[in-house]
Each structure stands twice: as structure tokens, then as C-alpha cells.
N, CA, C, O and the ligand as a Tripos MOL2 file, in Angstrom:
@<TRIPOS>MOLECULE
protein
  237   235    60     0     0
PROTEIN
NO_CHARGES

@<TRIPOS>ATOM
      1 N          -5.0500  -22.6190   -7.6760 N.3       1 MET1
      2 CA         -3.7470  -22.9190   -6.9630 C.3       1 MET1
      3 C          -2.6890  -22.7700   -7.5980 C.2       1 MET1
      4 O          -2.5110  -23.2190   -8.7300 O.2       1 MET1
      5 N          -1.8120  -22.0830   -6.9070 N.am      2 LYS2
      6 CA         -0.3840  -21.7190   -7.3070 C.3       2 LYS2
      7 C           0.7180  -22.5880   -6.4160 C.2       2 LYS2
      8 O           0.4570  -23.1730   -5.3650 O.2       2 LYS2
      9 N           2.1100  -22.5320   -7.1310 N.am      3 PHE3
     10 CA          3.2790  -22.9720   -6.2040 C.3       3 PHE3
     11 C           3.8510  -21.5960   -5.6960 C.2       3 PHE3
     12 O           4.1080  -20.6500   -6.4410 O.2       3 PHE3
     13 N           4.0220  -21.6100   -4.2860 N.am      4 CYS4
     14 CA          4.5840  -20.4270   -3.8820 C.3       4 CYS4
     15 C           6.1910  -20.9710   -3.7210 C.2       4 CYS4
     16 O           6.6960  -21.9730   -3.2150 O.2       4 CYS4
     17 N           6.7100  -19.7900   -4.4120 N.am      5 ILE5
     18 CA          8.3760  -20.1270   -4.4200 C.3       5 ILE5
     19 C           8.8240  -19.8580   -3.0730 C.2       5 ILE5
     20 O           9.7060  -20.5740   -2.5990 O.2       5 ILE5
     21 N           8.3650  -18.9870   -2.4510 N.am      6 CYS6
     22 CA          9.0280  -18.8510   -0.8910 C.3       6 CYS6
     23 C           8.8060  -19.8220   -0.1010 C.2       6 CYS6
     24 O           9.7580  -20.2430    0.5560 O.2       6 CYS6
     25 N           7.6870  -20.3460    0.0240 N.am      7 CYS7
     26 CA          7.5300  -21.5960    0.9480 C.3       7 CYS7
     27 C           7.4390  -23.0330    0.4480 C.2       7 CYS7
     28 O           7.2590  -24.0340    1.1420 O.2       7 CYS7
     29 N           7.5820  -22.9700   -0.7910 N.am      8 LYS8
     30 CA          7.7320  -24.1780   -1.6500 C.3       8 LYS8
     31 C           6.4290  -25.1470   -1.1600 C.2       8 LYS8
     32 O           6.6010  -26.2470   -0.6360 O.2       8 LYS8
     33 N           5.2150  -24.6060   -1.3960 N.am      9 GLN9
     34 CA          4.1580  -25.2960   -1.2300 C.3       9 GLN9
     35 C           3.1360  -24.9420   -2.0770 C.2       9 GLN9
     36 O           3.1240  -23.8000   -2.5370 O.2       9 GLN9
     37 N           2.0310  -25.9590   -2.4390 N.am     10 ILE10
     38 CA          0.7330  -25.1120   -3.2350 C.3      10 ILE10
     39 C           0.0790  -24.4830   -2.3720 C.2      10 ILE10
     40 O          -0.3000  -25.0330   -1.3380 O.2      10 ILE10
     41 N          -0.1730  -23.1710   -2.6610 N.am     11 VAL11
     42 CA         -1.1200  -22.5710   -1.8450 C.3      11 VAL11
     43 C          -2.1380  -21.8400   -2.6590 C.2      11 VAL11
     44 O          -1.9970  -21.8590   -3.8810 O.2      11 VAL11
     45 N          -3.1690  -21.1840   -2.1200 N.am     12 TYR12
     46 CA         -4.3210  -20.6110   -2.6820 C.3      12 TYR12
     47 C          -4.0260  -18.9760   -2.4000 C.2      12 TYR12
     48 O          -4.2230  -18.4830   -1.2900 O.2      12 TYR12
     49 N          -3.6070  -18.3220   -3.3690 N.am     13 PRO13
     50 CA         -3.0860  -16.7770   -2.8670 C.3      13 PRO13
     51 C          -4.4340  -16.1050   -2.8280 C.2      13 PRO13
     52 O          -5.3300  -16.2380   -3.6610 O.2      13 PRO13
     53 N          -4.4450  -15.3790   -1.7610 N.am     14 THR14
     54 CA         -5.4170  -14.2190   -1.1230 C.3      14 THR14
     55 C          -5.1200  -13.1980   -1.1090 C.2      14 THR14
     56 O          -3.9140  -12.9760   -0.9980 O.2      14 THR14
     57 N          -6.0240  -12.1050   -1.2100 N.am     15 LYS15
     58 CA         -5.9450  -10.7290   -0.9790 C.3      15 LYS15
     59 C          -6.1550  -10.6220    0.5530 C.2      15 LYS15
     60 O          -7.0230  -11.3240    1.0720 O.2      15 LYS15
     61 N          -5.3950   -9.7680    1.3150 N.am     16 LYS16
     62 CA         -5.6330   -9.6590    2.6120 C.3      16 LYS16
     63 C          -6.1730   -8.2770    2.7510 C.2      16 LYS16
     64 O          -5.6670   -7.4290    2.0170 O.2      16 LYS16
     65 N          -7.0100   -7.9490    3.4800 N.am     17 VAL17
     66 CA         -7.5610   -6.6910    3.7980 C.3      17 VAL17
     67 C          -6.9040   -5.9840    5.2130 C.2      17 VAL17
     68 O          -6.9630   -6.5800    6.2890 O.2      17 VAL17
     69 N          -6.3880   -4.8850    5.0970 N.am     18 ASN18
     70 CA         -5.5790   -4.4790    6.2400 C.3      18 ASN18
     71 C          -6.6960   -3.5560    7.1600 C.2      18 ASN18
     72 O          -7.0390   -2.3910    6.9570 O.2      18 ASN18
     73 N          -7.1130   -4.4360    8.1780 N.am     19 TRP19
     74 CA         -8.4030   -3.8230    8.8520 C.3      19 TRP19
     75 C          -7.7370   -2.7820    9.8390 C.2      19 TRP19
     76 O          -8.3970   -1.7990   10.1740 O.2      19 TRP19
     77 N          -6.8060   -2.9110   10.1840 N.am     20 ILE20
     78 CA         -6.1340   -1.9460   11.1240 C.3      20 ILE20
     79 C          -6.1980   -0.3630   10.2790 C.2      20 ILE20
     80 O          -6.7640    0.6580   10.6710 O.2      20 ILE20
     81 N          -5.4740   -0.5580    9.1040 N.am     21 LEU21
     82 CA         -5.6100    0.6140    8.1120 C.3      21 LEU21
     83 C          -7.1530    1.0390    7.7480 C.2      21 LEU21
     84 O          -7.4400    2.2230    7.5780 O.2      21 LEU21
     85 N          -7.7850    0.3560    7.6770 N.am     22 LEU22
     86 CA         -9.3560    0.5330    7.3050 C.3      22 LEU22
     87 C          -9.8910    1.3540    8.5600 C.2      22 LEU22
     88 O         -10.4010    2.4650    8.4060 O.2      22 LEU22
     89 N          -9.7600    0.7920    9.7350 N.am     23 MET23
     90 CA        -10.3530    1.4230   10.9170 C.3      23 MET23
     91 C          -9.8280    2.8900   11.2630 C.2      23 MET23
     92 O         -10.5830    3.7340   11.7440 O.2      23 MET23
     93 N          -8.3220    3.1660   10.9530 N.am     24 LEU24
     94 CA         -7.9300    4.3370   11.1690 C.3      24 LEU24
     95 C          -8.2520    5.1230   10.1330 C.2      24 LEU24
     96 O          -8.4320    6.2720   10.5370 O.2      24 LEU24
     97 N          -8.4600    4.9780    8.5770 N.am     25 LEU25
     98 CA         -8.8360    5.4640    7.6140 C.3      25 LEU25
     99 C         -10.3880    5.9160    7.9820 C.2      25 LEU25
    100 O         -10.7940    6.9980    7.5590 O.2      25 LEU25
    101 N         -11.1380    5.1700    8.6800 N.am     26 CYS26
    102 CA        -12.6070    5.1950    8.9970 C.3      26 CYS26
    103 C         -12.6320    6.7190   10.0800 C.2      26 CYS26
    104 O         -13.3560    7.6970    9.8960 O.2      26 CYS26
    105 N         -11.6690    6.5430   11.1460 N.am     27 LEU27
    106 CA        -11.6940    7.5710   12.2320 C.3      27 LEU27
    107 C         -11.2630    8.9360   11.5020 C.2      27 LEU27
    108 O         -11.8190    9.9960   11.7890 O.2      27 LEU27
    109 N         -10.4060    8.8680   10.6970 N.am     28 ILE28
    110 CA         -9.6520   10.0280   10.1570 C.3      28 ILE28
    111 C         -10.6820   10.7870    9.0140 C.2      28 ILE28
    112 O         -11.0600   11.9580    9.0370 O.2      28 ILE28
    113 N         -11.0010    9.7500    8.0310 N.am     29 THR29
    114 CA        -12.0080   10.4300    7.0570 C.3      29 THR29
    115 C         -13.5940   10.3720    7.3030 C.2      29 THR29
    116 O         -14.4590   10.9630    6.6570 O.2      29 THR29
    117 N         -13.7190    9.7190    8.1330 N.am     30 SER30
    118 CA        -15.2080    9.5250    8.4340 C.3      30 SER30
    119 C         -16.0230    8.9250    7.1260 C.2      30 SER30
    120 O         -17.0010    9.4600    6.6040 O.2      30 SER30
    121 N         -15.4850    7.8720    6.7780 N.am     31 GLY31
    122 CA        -16.3230    7.3300    5.5080 C.3      31 GLY31
    123 C         -15.5650    7.5950    4.2560 C.2      31 GLY31
    124 O         -15.3890    6.7250    3.4030 O.2      31 GLY31
    125 N         -15.0950    8.8810    4.1570 N.am     32 GLY32
    126 CA        -14.4460    8.9030    2.8080 C.3      32 GLY32
    127 C         -13.3630    8.1570    2.2780 C.2      32 GLY32
    128 O         -12.8810    8.2890    1.1530 O.2      32 GLY32
    129 N         -12.9510    7.2230    3.3220 N.am     33 TRP33
    130 CA        -11.7880    6.2250    2.8000 C.3      33 TRP33
    131 C         -12.4380    5.4600    1.7560 C.2      33 TRP33
    132 O         -11.7020    5.2760    0.7870 O.2      33 TRP33
    133 N         -13.4900    5.0060    1.6720 N.am     34 VAL34
    134 CA        -14.0330    4.1050    0.9700 C.3      34 VAL34
    135 C         -13.7380    4.3770   -0.7130 C.2      34 VAL34
    136 O         -13.5960    3.4880   -1.5520 O.2      34 VAL34
    137 N         -13.6940    5.6300   -0.9200 N.am     35 VAL35
    138 CA        -13.2670    6.2080   -2.3180 C.3      35 VAL35
    139 C         -11.9260    6.0290   -2.6610 C.2      35 VAL35
    140 O         -11.5900    5.9290   -3.8410 O.2      35 VAL35
    141 N         -11.0360    5.9750   -1.6320 N.am     36 ILE36
    142 CA         -9.5870    5.8020   -1.7690 C.3      36 ILE36
    143 C          -9.1050    4.3770   -1.7070 C.2      36 ILE36
    144 O          -8.1720    3.9340   -2.3770 O.2      36 ILE36
    145 N          -9.9350    3.6020   -0.7130 N.am     37 TYR37
    146 CA         -9.5150    2.3450   -0.5080 C.3      37 TYR37
    147 C          -9.8270    1.3330   -1.6460 C.2      37 TYR37
    148 O          -9.0040    0.5980   -2.1900 O.2      37 TYR37
    149 N         -11.2070    1.4220   -1.9230 N.am     38 ILE38
    150 CA        -11.5840    0.3880   -2.9620 C.3      38 ILE38
    151 C         -10.5770    0.5990   -4.4910 C.2      38 ILE38
    152 O          -9.7980   -0.3010   -4.8040 O.2      38 ILE38
    153 N         -10.6910    1.7070   -5.2470 N.am     39 PRO39
    154 CA         -9.7230    1.8110   -6.2180 C.3      39 PRO39
    155 C          -8.1450    1.1650   -5.8900 C.2      39 PRO39
    156 O          -7.5210    0.5720   -6.7700 O.2      39 PRO39
    157 N          -7.5690    1.3790   -4.4300 N.am     40 TYR40
    158 CA         -6.3190    0.8820   -4.2520 C.3      40 TYR40
    159 C          -6.3730   -0.6430   -4.0660 C.2      40 TYR40
    160 O          -5.4390   -1.3530   -4.4390 O.2      40 TYR40
    161 N          -7.6200   -1.2020   -3.4080 N.am     41 TYR41
    162 CA         -7.6920   -2.6090   -3.2730 C.3      41 TYR41
    163 C          -7.6750   -3.3220   -4.7620 C.2      41 TYR41
    164 O          -6.9630   -4.3030   -4.9750 O.2      41 TYR41
    165 N          -8.3560   -2.8550   -5.5720 N.am     42 PHE42
    166 CA         -8.4220   -3.5490   -6.8140 C.3      42 PHE42
    167 C          -7.3080   -3.1370   -7.8120 C.2      42 PHE42
    168 O          -7.0010   -3.9510   -8.6830 O.2      42 PHE42
    169 N          -6.6780   -1.9370   -7.7560 N.am     43 LEU43
    170 CA         -5.6740   -1.7750   -8.7640 C.3      43 LEU43
    171 C          -4.3030   -2.0950   -8.2430 C.2      43 LEU43
    172 O          -3.5120   -2.4340   -9.1240 O.2      43 LEU43
    173 N          -3.7390   -2.0620   -6.7610 N.am     44 PHE44
    174 CA         -2.5720   -2.1050   -6.4810 C.3      44 PHE44
    175 C          -2.3890   -3.2390   -5.5740 C.2      44 PHE44
    176 O          -1.2250   -3.5870   -5.3770 O.2      44 PHE44
    177 N          -3.3760   -3.9120   -4.9580 N.am     45 LYS45
    178 CA         -3.1330   -4.8740   -3.8680 C.3      45 LYS45
    179 C          -2.8580   -6.0430   -4.6270 C.2      45 LYS45
    180 O          -3.7000   -6.4070   -5.4490 O.2      45 LYS45
    181 N          -1.7250   -6.7370   -4.4640 N.am     46 GLY46
    182 CA         -1.5920   -8.0660   -5.1420 C.3      46 GLY46
    183 C          -1.8890   -9.2510   -4.2360 C.2      46 GLY46
    184 O          -2.1900   -9.0830   -3.0540 O.2      46 GLY46
    185 N          -1.8080  -10.3620   -4.7580 N.am     47 LYS47
    186 CA         -2.4590  -11.7020   -4.0600 C.3      47 LYS47
    187 C          -1.0070  -12.1760   -3.3990 C.2      47 LYS47
    188 O           0.1180  -12.1360   -3.8970 O.2      47 LYS47
    189 N          -1.3620  -12.5480   -2.3520 N.am     48 LYS48
    190 CA         -0.3000  -13.0490   -1.4580 C.3      48 LYS48
    191 C          -0.3940  -14.4360   -1.0340 C.2      48 LYS48
    192 O          -1.4760  -15.0180   -1.1030 O.2      48 LYS48
    193 N           0.6080  -14.9900   -0.6200 N.am     49 CYS49
    194 CA          0.5860  -16.5080   -0.0020 C.3      49 CYS49
    195 C          -0.0540  -16.2340    1.2110 C.2      49 CYS49
    196 O           0.2390  -15.2380    1.8740 O.2      49 CYS49
    197 N          -1.0620  -17.1910    1.6140 N.am     50 PRO50
    198 CA         -1.3160  -17.0240    2.9920 C.3      50 PRO50
    199 C          -0.6170  -17.6960    4.0280 C.2      50 PRO50
    200 O          -0.8910  -17.5760    5.2220 O.2      50 PRO50
    201 N           0.2270  -18.3560    3.5920 N.am     51 ILE51
    202 CA          1.2470  -19.0540    4.9150 C.3      51 ILE51
    203 C           2.4970  -18.0270    5.0040 C.2      51 ILE51
    204 O           2.7360  -17.5130    6.0970 O.2      51 ILE51
    205 N           3.2230  -17.7450    3.9850 N.am     52 CYS52
    206 CA          4.3710  -16.9280    4.2550 C.3      52 CYS52
    207 C           4.2430  -15.4180    3.6320 C.2      52 CYS52
    208 O           5.2140  -14.6670    3.5450 O.2      52 CYS52
    209 N           3.2360  -15.1520    3.3110 N.am     53 ASN53
    210 CA          2.8040  -13.7860    2.7120 C.3      53 ASN53
    211 C           3.7770  -13.2940    1.5080 C.2      53 ASN53
    212 O           4.0420  -12.1070    1.3150 O.2      53 ASN53
    213 N           4.2010  -14.2180    0.8360 N.am     54 GLY54
    214 CA          4.9590  -14.0220   -0.2180 C.3      54 GLY54
    215 C           4.3280  -13.7680   -1.3330 C.2      54 GLY54
    216 O           3.2080  -14.2780   -1.3840 O.2      54 GLY54
    217 N           4.6800  -13.1050   -2.3270 N.am     55 ASN55
    218 CA          3.9200  -12.8680   -3.6300 C.3      55 ASN55
    219 C           4.6420  -13.2650   -4.9150 C.2      55 ASN55
    220 O           4.5220  -12.6700   -5.9860 O.2      55 ASN55
    221 N           5.4110  -14.3460   -4.6880 N.am     56 GLU56
    222 CA          5.9250  -14.9550   -6.2210 C.3      56 GLU56
    223 C           5.5680  -16.2640   -5.9680 C.2      56 GLU56
    224 O           5.8400  -17.0060   -5.0240 O.2      56 GLU56
    225 N           4.7690  -16.4580   -7.1850 N.am     57 PHE57
    226 CA          4.1330  -17.8500   -7.7060 C.3      57 PHE57
    227 C           4.5020  -18.2980   -8.9680 C.2      57 PHE57
    228 O           4.9030  -17.5880   -9.8900 O.2      57 PHE57
    229 N           4.3320  -19.6550   -8.9780 N.am     58 ARG58
    230 CA          4.6010  -20.2310  -10.3040 C.3      58 ARG58
    231 C           3.3850  -21.3530  -10.4820 C.2      58 ARG58
    232 O           2.8950  -22.0980   -9.6330 O.2      58 ARG58
    233 N           3.1510  -21.2370  -11.5590 N.am     59 ASP59
    234 CA          1.8650  -22.0800  -12.1330 C.3      59 ASP59
    235 C           2.0880  -23.7310  -11.8950 C.2      59 ASP59
    236 O           1.2260  -24.5300  -12.2610 O.2      59 ASP59
    237 ZN          4.0440  -19.1080    0.5290 Zn       60 ZN60
@<TRIPOS>BOND
     1     1     2 1
     2     2     3 1
     3     3     4 2
     4     3     5 am
     5     5     6 1
     6     6     7 1
     7     7     8 2
     8     7     9 am
     9     9    10 1
    10    10    11 1
    11    11    12 2
    12    11    13 am
    13    13    14 1
    14    14    15 1
    15    15    16 2
    16    15    17 am
    17    17    18 1
    18    18    19 1
    19    19    20 2
    20    19    21 am
    21    21    22 1
    22    22    23 1
    23    23    24 2
    24    23    25 am
    25    25    26 1
    26    26    27 1
    27    27    28 2
    28    27    29 am
    29    29    30 1
    30    30    31 1
    31    31    32 2
    32    31    33 am
    33    33    34 1
    34    34    35 1
    35    35    36 2
    36    35    37 am
    37    37    38 1
    38    38    39 1
    39    39    40 2
    40    39    41 am
    41    41    42 1
    42    42    43 1
    43    43    44 2
    44    43    45 am
    45    45    46 1
    46    46    47 1
    47    47    48 2
    48    47    49 am
    49    49    50 1
    50    50    51 1
    51    51    52 2
    52    51    53 am
    53    53    54 1
    54    54    55 1
    55    55    56 2
    56    55    57 am
    57    57    58 1
    58    58    59 1
    59    59    60 2
    60    59    61 am
    61    61    62 1
    62    62    63 1
    63    63    64 2
    64    63    65 am
    65    65    66 1
    66    66    67 1
    67    67    68 2
    68    67    69 am
    69    69    70 1
    70    70    71 1
    71    71    72 2
    72    71    73 am
    73    73    74 1
    74    74    75 1
    75    75    76 2
    76    75    77 am
    77    77    78 1
    78    78    79 1
    79    79    80 2
    80    79    81 am
    81    81    82 1
    82    82    83 1
    83    83    84 2
    84    83    85 am
    85    85    86 1
    86    86    87 1
    87    87    88 2
    88    87    89 am
    89    89    90 1
    90    90    91 1
    91    91    92 2
    92    91    93 am
    93    93    94 1
    94    94    95 1
    95    95    96 2
    96    95    97 am
    97    97    98 1
    98    98    99 1
    99    99   100 2
   100    99   101 am
   101   101   102 1
   102   102   103 1
   103   103   104 2
   104   103   105 am
   105   105   106 1
   106   106   107 1
   107   107   108 2
   108   107   109 am
   109   109   110 1
   110   110   111 1
   111   111   112 2
   112   111   113 am
   113   113   114 1
   114   114   115 1
   115   115   116 2
   116   115   117 am
   117   117   118 1
   118   118   119 1
   119   119   120 2
   120   119   121 am
   121   121   122 1
   122   122   123 1
   123   123   124 2
   124   123   125 am
   125   125   126 1
   126   126   127 1
   127   127   128 2
   128   127   129 am
   129   129   130 1
   130   130   131 1
   131   131   132 2
   132   131   133 am
   133   133   134 1
   134   134   135 1
   135   135   136 2
   136   135   137 am
   137   137   138 1
   138   138   139 1
   139   139   140 2
   140   139   141 am
   141   141   142 1
   142   142   143 1
   143   143   144 2
   144   143   145 am
   145   145   146 1
   146   146   147 1
   147   147   148 2
   148   147   149 am
   149   149   150 1
   150   150   151 1
   151   151   152 2
   152   151   153 am
   153   153   154 1
   154   154   155 1
   155   155   156 2
   156   155   157 am
   157   157   158 1
   158   158   159 1
   159   159   160 2
   160   159   161 am
   161   161   162 1
   162   162   163 1
   163   163   164 2
   164   163   165 am
   165   165   166 1
   166   166   167 1
   167   167   168 2
   168   167   169 am
   169   169   170 1
   170   170   171 1
   171   171   172 2
   172   171   173 am
   173   173   174 1
   174   174   175 1
   175   175   176 2
   176   175   177 am
   177   177   178 1
   178   178   179 1
   179   179   180 2
   180   179   181 am
   181   181   182 1
   182   182   183 1
   183   183   184 2
   184   183   185 am
   185   185   186 1
   186   186   187 1
   187   187   188 2
   188   187   189 am
   189   189   190 1
   190   190   191 1
   191   191   192 2
   192   191   193 am
   193   193   194 1
   194   194   195 1
   195   195   196 2
   196   195   197 am
   197   197   198 1
   198   198   199 1
   199   199   200 2
   200   199   201 am
   201   201   202 1
   202   202   203 1
   203   203   204 2
   204   203   205 am
   205   205   206 1
   206   206   207 1
   207   207   208 2
   208   207   209 am
   209   209   210 1
   210   210   211 1
   211   211   212 2
   212   211   213 am
   213   213   214 1
   214   214   215 1
   215   215   216 2
   216   215   217 am
   217   217   218 1
   218   218   219 1
   219   219   220 2
   220   219   221 am
   221   221   222 1
   222   222   223 1
   223   223   224 2
   224   223   225 am
   225   225   226 1
   226   226   227 1
   227   227   228 2
   228   227   229 am
   229   229   230 1
   230   230   231 1
   231   231   232 2
   232   231   233 am
   233   233   234 1
   234   234   235 1
   235   235   236 2
@<TRIPOS>SUBSTRUCTURE
     1 MET1         2 RESIDUE 1 A MET
     2 LYS2         6 RESIDUE 1 A LYS
     3 PHE3        10 RESIDUE 1 A PHE
     4 CYS4        14 RESIDUE 1 A CYS
     5 ILE5        18 RESIDUE 1 A ILE
     6 CYS6        22 RESIDUE 1 A CYS
     7 CYS7        26 RESIDUE 1 A CYS
     8 LYS8        30 RESIDUE 1 A LYS
     9 GLN9        34 RESIDUE 1 A GLN
    10 ILE10       38 RESIDUE 1 A ILE
    11 VAL11       42 RESIDUE 1 A VAL
    12 TYR12       46 RESIDUE 1 A TYR
    13 PRO13       50 RESIDUE 1 A PRO
    14 THR14       54 RESIDUE 1 A THR
    15 LYS15       58 RESIDUE 1 A LYS
    16 LYS16       62 RESIDUE 1 A LYS
    17 VAL17       66 RESIDUE 1 A VAL
    18 ASN18       70 RESIDUE 1 A ASN
    19 TRP19       74 RESIDUE 1 A TRP
    20 ILE20       78 RESIDUE 1 A ILE
    21 LEU21       82 RESIDUE 1 A LEU
    22 LEU22       86 RESIDUE 1 A LEU
    23 MET23       90 RESIDUE 1 A MET
    24 LEU24       94 RESIDUE 1 A LEU
    25 LEU25       98 RESIDUE 1 A LEU
    26 CYS26      102 RESIDUE 1 A CYS
    27 LEU27      106 RESIDUE 1 A LEU
    28 ILE28      110 RESIDUE 1 A ILE
    29 THR29      114 RESIDUE 1 A THR
    30 SER30      118 RESIDUE 1 A SER
    31 GLY31      122 RESIDUE 1 A GLY
    32 GLY32      126 RESIDUE 1 A GLY
    33 TRP33      130 RESIDUE 1 A TRP
    34 VAL34      134 RESIDUE 1 A VAL
    35 VAL35      138 RESIDUE 1 A VAL
    36 ILE36      142 RESIDUE 1 A ILE
    37 TYR37      146 RESIDUE 1 A TYR
    38 ILE38      150 RESIDUE 1 A ILE
    39 PRO39      154 RESIDUE 1 A PRO
    40 TYR40      158 RESIDUE 1 A TYR
    41 TYR41      162 RESIDUE 1 A TYR
    42 PHE42      166 RESIDUE 1 A PHE
    43 LEU43      170 RESIDUE 1 A LEU
    44 PHE44      174 RESIDUE 1 A PHE
    45 LYS45      178 RESIDUE 1 A LYS
    46 GLY46      182 RESIDUE 1 A GLY
    47 LYS47      186 RESIDUE 1 A LYS
    48 LYS48      190 RESIDUE 1 A LYS
    49 CYS49      194 RESIDUE 1 A CYS
    50 PRO50      198 RESIDUE 1 A PRO
    51 ILE51      202 RESIDUE 1 A ILE
    52 CYS52      206 RESIDUE 1 A CYS
    53 ASN53      210 RESIDUE 1 A ASN
    54 GLY54      214 RESIDUE 1 A GLY
    55 ASN55      218 RESIDUE 1 A ASN
    56 GLU56      222 RESIDUE 1 A GLU
    57 PHE57      226 RESIDUE 1 A PHE
    58 ARG58      230 RESIDUE 1 A ARG
    59 ASP59      234 RESIDUE 1 A ASP
    60 ZN60       237 GROUP 0 **** ****
């Protein structure tokens, strides 16, 4: 649990998957997106506040 600075609440930061982007990638690359998206998901996607979508937290 973290304290979200943006909405001033204790929240549980989550990683959100962008399903629309995934579906588009599916259509465009016919499966090849997995190779691109999985490294992107683990390397670049930060955890976000589920309430305000902010990404600044304090312990
Ligand atoms: Zn928040």
C-alpha cells in the first residue's frame, strides 16, 4: 500500500493494461505484438493509482 500524493489517499498501485492498444496491435501485427508489448509492459510501464491514475507515491 502507498500514499498517493495526487488524491491524498492510501491506495494500491496497479499496472493497467491498455486493452484497446493491445487489440489494435493484434490486428496490425497478427500476434507479433507480444514480442513488443511484453518487454514494454515490464520495463516501461509504471504502477499507477487506481483512483486518480497518478504515479507519485509516498510510503
Ligand atoms: Zn491517486
